[in-house]
Each structure stands twice: as structure tokens, then as C-alpha cells.
C-alpha positions as CSV (number, residue, x, y, z in Angstrom):
1,M,3.2,-3.9,68.5
2,P,5.7,-3.9,66.4
3,T,9.4,-2.0,66.1
4,T,10.1,0.1,63.3
5,G,11.4,-1.7,60.2
6,E,9.9,-5.1,61.4
7,K,7.1,-5.7,58.2
8,T,3.9,-6.3,59.7
9,S,1.3,-8.6,58.0
10,D,-0.6,-6.3,56.8
11,S,1.6,-4.8,54.9
12,R,0.7,-5.3,50.8
13,Q,3.3,-5.2,47.8
14,G,2.5,-4.8,44.3
15,F,0.4,-2.2,42.8
16,T,-2.4,-0.4,43.4
17,L,-5.4,-0.2,40.6
18,I,-4.5,3.8,39.7
19,E,-1.4,2.9,39.1
20,L,-2.3,-0.4,36.7
21,L,-4.8,2.1,34.5
22,L,-1.8,5.2,34.4
23,V,0.4,2.0,33.3
24,V,-2.6,0.9,30.3
25,A,-3.8,4.7,30.2
26,L,0.3,5.6,29.1
27,I,0.5,3.2,26.6
28,A,-3.2,2.9,24.4
29,L,-1.9,7.3,24.3
30,L,1.6,6.1,23.2
31,T,-0.8,3.6,20.6
32,G,-2.1,6.6,19.8
33,I,0.4,8.1,18.9
34,M,2.6,6.2,16.7
35,F,0.6,3.6,14.9
36,P,-0.5,7.0,12.3
37,R,2.9,6.6,11.6
38,L,3.8,3.3,11.0
39,S,0.8,2.8,8.7
40,R,2.4,6.1,6.4
41,T,5.3,5.2,6.7
42,V,4.3,1.5,5.1
43,R,2.3,3.6,2.5
44,S,5.9,5.2,1.8
45,R,7.7,2.0,1.8
46,A,5.1,0.4,-0.4
47,L,5.2,3.0,-3.2
48,S,9.1,3.2,-3.1
49,E,9.2,-1.3,-3.2
50,G,6.8,-0.1,-6.7
51,I,9.3,2.1,-8.5
52,Q,11.7,-0.4,-7.0
53,E,9.8,-3.3,-9.1
54,I,9.1,-1.6,-12.6
55,G,12.4,-0.2,-12.8
56,E,13.9,-3.0,-13.0
57,F,11.3,-4.7,-15.0
58,V,12.6,-2.4,-17.1
59,R,15.7,-3.0,-17.0
60,F,14.9,-6.7,-17.3
61,A,13.0,-6.0,-20.3
62,R,15.8,-4.9,-21.9
63,V,18.3,-7.6,-21.8
64,E,15.6,-9.7,-23.1
65,A,15.6,-8.1,-26.6
66,V,18.7,-8.0,-26.7
67,R,19.2,-11.3,-25.5
68,R,16.4,-12.7,-27.8
69,R,17.0,-10.8,-30.7
70,L,13.4,-9.9,-30.7
71,R,11.7,-6.7,-29.8
72,T,9.9,-7.8,-26.6
73,Q,7.0,-4.7,-25.0
74,I,6.1,-4.7,-20.9
75,V,2.6,-4.4,-21.3
76,I,0.5,-2.4,-18.3
77,D,-2.9,-2.6,-17.4
78,K,-3.6,0.4,-15.0
79,S,-7.0,-0.2,-13.8
80,H,-5.6,-3.0,-12.3
81,T,-1.9,-2.1,-11.6
82,E,-0.3,-5.2,-13.0
83,F,2.2,-5.2,-15.9
84,W,4.4,-8.5,-17.8
85,L,6.3,-9.3,-20.5
86,E,5.6,-9.7,-23.7
87,I,7.6,-10.8,-26.9
88,Q,7.6,-10.5,-30.3
89,D,5.9,-13.1,-32.8
90,A,9.1,-13.6,-34.8
91,E,7.2,-15.9,-36.7
92,A,4.1,-13.6,-37.5
93,A,4.5,-11.9,-40.9
94,Y,3.1,-8.7,-39.1
95,Q,6.8,-7.8,-37.0
96,E,4.2,-5.9,-33.8
97,Q,2.5,-8.5,-32.7
98,F,3.8,-9.9,-29.7
99,V,2.6,-13.2,-27.9
100,E,3.5,-14.7,-24.5
101,F,7.9,-15.5,-23.7
102,G,6.2,-19.9,-22.7
103,D,7.5,-19.5,-19.3
104,A,6.0,-19.5,-16.1
105,F,8.1,-17.0,-14.9
106,L,8.8,-14.7,-17.9
107,D,4.5,-14.7,-18.2
108,E,3.3,-13.3,-15.2
109,H,1.8,-10.9,-14.0
110,R,3.5,-8.1,-11.8
111,R,1.0,-6.7,-9.9
112,L,2.3,-2.9,-7.6
113,P,2.1,-3.0,-4.1
114,A,-0.9,-2.9,-1.9
115,G,-2.3,0.2,-2.5
116,V,0.4,2.3,-5.2
117,R,-1.2,2.3,-8.5
118,I,0.0,3.6,-12.2
119,E,-1.1,7.3,-12.2
120,R,0.3,8.1,-15.4
121,I,2.6,7.4,-18.2
122,Y,4.0,9.6,-20.3
123,K,6.2,9.8,-23.1
124,G,9.2,11.5,-23.3
125,D,7.2,15.0,-21.7
126,Q,3.7,14.5,-23.5
127,P,1.6,12.3,-21.7
128,T,0.2,8.7,-23.5
129,A,-2.6,6.6,-23.7
130,L,0.0,3.8,-24.0
131,D,-0.8,0.6,-22.8
132,S,2.4,-1.2,-23.4
133,I,6.6,0.6,-24.0
134,V,8.6,-1.4,-26.3
135,F,12.4,-2.2,-26.8
136,T,13.5,-3.1,-29.8
137,P,16.6,-6.2,-30.4
138,D,19.9,-3.4,-29.7
139,G,17.9,-3.0,-26.5
140,V,17.3,1.2,-27.4
141,G,13.1,1.5,-26.5
142,E,11.5,5.6,-26.9
143,P,11.5,8.0,-23.3
144,Y,8.8,6.7,-20.7
145,T,8.1,8.2,-17.1
146,I,5.6,6.4,-15.6
147,V,4.5,8.0,-12.9
148,L,3.0,6.0,-9.7
149,T,0.7,6.6,-6.9
150,D,-0.3,5.9,-3.1
151,Q,-2.8,6.0,-0.4
152,D,-1.8,8.8,0.5
153,G,-2.0,11.0,-3.0
154,R,2.5,11.1,-3.0
155,R,4.4,10.8,-6.1
156,G,6.8,9.2,-7.8
157,E,8.5,8.0,-11.1
158,V,10.2,5.6,-13.0
159,N,12.6,7.4,-15.6
160,I,12.6,4.9,-18.5
161,P,15.9,6.3,-21.1
162,E,16.7,5.2,-24.6
163,W,19.6,2.9,-23.5
164,Y,21.0,2.8,-20.7
165,E,24.0,4.9,-21.7
166,D,21.9,7.4,-20.7
167,D,21.6,6.7,-17.1
168,A,25.1,5.6,-16.4
169,A,26.9,8.5,-18.6
170,S,24.4,11.1,-16.2
171,A,25.7,9.5,-12.9
172,R,28.9,10.5,-14.4
173,T,27.7,13.4,-15.0
174,A,27.1,14.0,-11.5
175,A,29.7,12.4,-10.2
176,A,32.4,14.5,-12.0
177,G,30.6,18.6,-10.8
178,E,31.1,17.4,-8.0
179,A,34.6,16.3,-8.3
180,T,35.1,19.4,-9.8
181,D,33.2,21.5,-7.2
182,E,35.6,19.9,-4.0
183,E,38.5,20.0,-6.2
184,S,37.8,23.8,-6.3
185,D,37.5,24.1,-2.1
């Protein structure tokens, strides 16, 4: 007969079936809780990426208009969530005629991230059915707002001022207001 502290040949090491089932059930429960949150986070990131992508493309279109001294336009295909850049045809008699750049990078049709689409475009405060945004050779354009939406109904906006200075001036005004508030405290 074994004395206390001695191991018998019958003693088993390891986990019981119940312990393993509890661990598996716990993992399944945690996965079920976290997966919907993770997928919502991924979808909201897609909306942010779409907003950023269009904003960068607008800045690029303005720069190209100034650099080439020709009008550029961003063409938006709302039904397919695509947008691309065209340039004024300098040789055309009709000055509103736009053509592709003739460059693989510049002529590429860009797509919004999966699940993100353009819901509406506003010219100033009014909804518009226009499918293009034009910039003059000095980079000036009409003020537009492009409203994007994702699969969950979240919305985001890309505000396109008439000119870059509108962005810089509003940022300076906000920063100056914050500094004044801090000084008065």
C-alpha cells in the first residue's frame, strides 16, 4: 500500500473531458461576442478610408489643374462607387471637353472600399445630380459636399471648399479661437 506523498501507477495526469469542453465553450462564447464588434470596426474603418481617399483625390485634382494650367474634373460614377480624373482637352474647340490624361496612373479608375458608396453630392447646400467636380487652372472650384455611407447606414462627408485657403483659414481660425479661450482662463 502506498504511503502518503507517493504516486501510484493508477494516477493520471491531464485534463478531464469536462474541463476541455468548458474551455472550448468559453472560447466559442468569447468569439461570438467579439466577432460582431470586430466586423463593425472593420466596416467603420472602410468608411473612414473612403472619406480619406476621396479627399486626397480632390487635392490631387486641384494640383494637376494648377500644374498643367488646364481644367481638371473628377468624374464620379455613383452607381459603381468609382471615380477618376480627366483633363481639359487643350486642342478641342469646345473648352468643356475633357479627356483622359494618357497616363496609366492618372487614368486609373479608383474604387471606394467594399461596402462604401456615394449617397449624394451637394453643390453648396443643394443636392445635385452632377457626376463631376471641375477645377479651373488656378485650382478653384465650386463648393461641394460628397456624402458617403456604409452598409450599416453610417455616413461621412467630404467637404470640398472653393479653394485650399478655405481649409487653412478655417483651421487657423479654430486654432486662434482655442488659444484665445486658453489665455482668458
